[in-house]
Phi, psi and omega in degrees: 000134175282126178242351182204140174258122177250120188240132175286157174271284192289122179088353185238287178286322177211157180254108187252003188302316182297317178290324179296316183301309184293328180288316186290319178300314186294321177293316182297316178299314180301316182279001180075017178268129170268125181239165178276101181302324185290315175294328177292323174291330181284321188260343181287134182088347181260318184247149170311154182311312190290318179295328184288315186294327181293330178275331193265322190288148173295151180306321181293343188244004183304324181295354180260010185304312180294321183293320174293319175304315182290320178290320182306308181301324173300312179285331190314312189296339174287353178250006177309329176306336187272351187276136180256143186251135171285085193300329181293321178294315184295329176282340172284325175293320175308309185289321181279348188301314181292344182260329189230164169269148174234135180225139177268128179229106186228158175276350175299153169293158171298324183290341181262319180284315181301315183287336177289319176294323176287322174308308183287352187056046178247348181298324178309336185278338186262127169294338192200144174231116177251116180244173179308335187283351186258347180239146180282335185243145178250167174303137023266013168289143185270018177305318177299326182279322181297316174312305179305315176294324177299314185291326179277352180060045176233157178270153174316311178296344177266011182248142164243122185261137174249114188219162183238328193255169181296319186295317178296322182293323180293321178297308181309309177304311178303323179282343167095022184257153170292144185216149170243126178277128175262129177233131183272000000 
């Protein structure tokens, strides 16, 4: 029996790629960094921010990763209007809230995820939020899902995971839960 829904954020509950791209482009411009736009389009939303910036930043600017990320987080809220919500999944969460526990399990930082969820009025649906700040390991490691299940006091087989990426699906499978892949 499914007792908990564990839901990924980026690409699953919401589509944030355009907002993230716009915020990164503005951060690069503000810092005077010329980046590889093709690489930026390829890796934003696929890799964690530090790995993505290692691929996108010119070698001479790699030392500015933390500065870029900090400025991007500061800028990001002005692009929330570009975020699309998966209304069908939100309807399912609304319906399920009284019957199941709901956890958001994301590779995004708490400083990025929580303001977005509050802005979109989605935070209220979740009993728990697990971000990259809460775990030593990120997806595809199952640690974020293990932590969520532990805190919700459920077993992996009692969870249904909603994911969009190969990395997220690998994490869900390694965790031992049933998983549904979301495609936009």
